[in-house]
C-alpha positions in Angstrom: -8.1 -10.4 66.9 -4.5 -11.6 66.9 -3.0 -12.6 63.5 0.2 -14.2 64.8 3.1 -14.8 62.5 1.7 -14.4 58.9 4.9 -15.5 57.1 5.0 -18.8 59.0 1.5 -19.8 60.1 0.9 -22.6 62.6 -2.0 -24.8 62.1 -3.9 -26.6 64.8 -5.9 -29.8 64.5 -8.9 -29.8 62.2 -12.5 -29.9 63.3 -13.6 -33.0 65.1 -16.8 -34.8 64.7 -19.2 -34.1 67.5 -19.6 -36.8 70.1 -22.9 -38.6 70.1 -25.1 -38.8 73.1 -26.8 -41.9 71.8 -24.2 -44.3 70.6 -26.7 -47.2 70.6 -29.0 -45.4 68.2 -26.1 -44.4 65.9 -24.9 -48.1 65.8 -28.4 -49.3 65.0 -28.8 -46.7 62.2 -25.5 -47.6 60.6 -26.3 -51.3 60.9 -29.6 -50.7 59.1 -27.9 -48.8 56.3 -25.3 -51.5 55.9 -28.1 -54.1 55.7 -30.2 -52.1 53.2 -27.3 -51.1 51.0 -24.2 -53.4 51.3 -22.9 -52.9 47.8 -20.7 -50.0 46.6 -22.0 -47.6 44.1 -21.3 -48.7 40.5 -19.3 -46.0 38.8 -18.1 -47.8 35.6 -20.2 -46.9 32.6 -19.6 -49.6 30.0 -23.1 -49.6 28.4 -26.3 -47.9 29.6 -28.3 -51.0 30.1 -25.6 -52.7 32.2 -25.2 -49.5 34.2 -28.9 -49.2 34.9 -29.2 -52.9 35.9 -26.3 -52.4 38.3 -27.9 -49.2 39.6 -31.2 -50.9 40.3 -29.3 -53.7 42.1 -27.5 -51.1 44.1 -30.8 -49.4 45.1 -32.7 -52.6 45.6 -32.7 -52.4 49.4 -34.1 -48.8 49.4 -36.7 -49.9 46.8 -37.9 -52.8 49.0 -38.1 -50.5 52.1 -40.1 -47.9 50.0 -42.5 -50.6 48.8 -43.1 -51.8 52.4 -43.6 -48.2 53.5 -46.2 -47.6 50.8 -48.0 -50.8 51.8 -48.1 -49.6 55.4 -49.3 -46.2 54.3 -52.2 -47.8 52.3 -53.2 -50.8 54.5 -52.9 -49.4 58.0 -55.6 -46.7 57.5 -57.7 -49.2 55.5 -57.6 -51.8 58.3 -58.2 -49.2 60.9 -61.2 -47.9 59.0 -62.7 -51.5 58.8 
């Protein structure tokens, strides 16, 4: 292991993000996330009720997706059983 010049270190470029083998899938996933959650996270805490209403509005897309998922989990086996 070579240490090089300790008093004057030279730094190389930082780590790079790995290239994706499926750019279409990555684009589709990012598009879905922007569709579900387009608003930035509310960080200003003026009063608790206002903050909670903003937080629910922020998470509304995920809540709708979770509700649809629960409906599919319940109704698909029920319809298949009938």
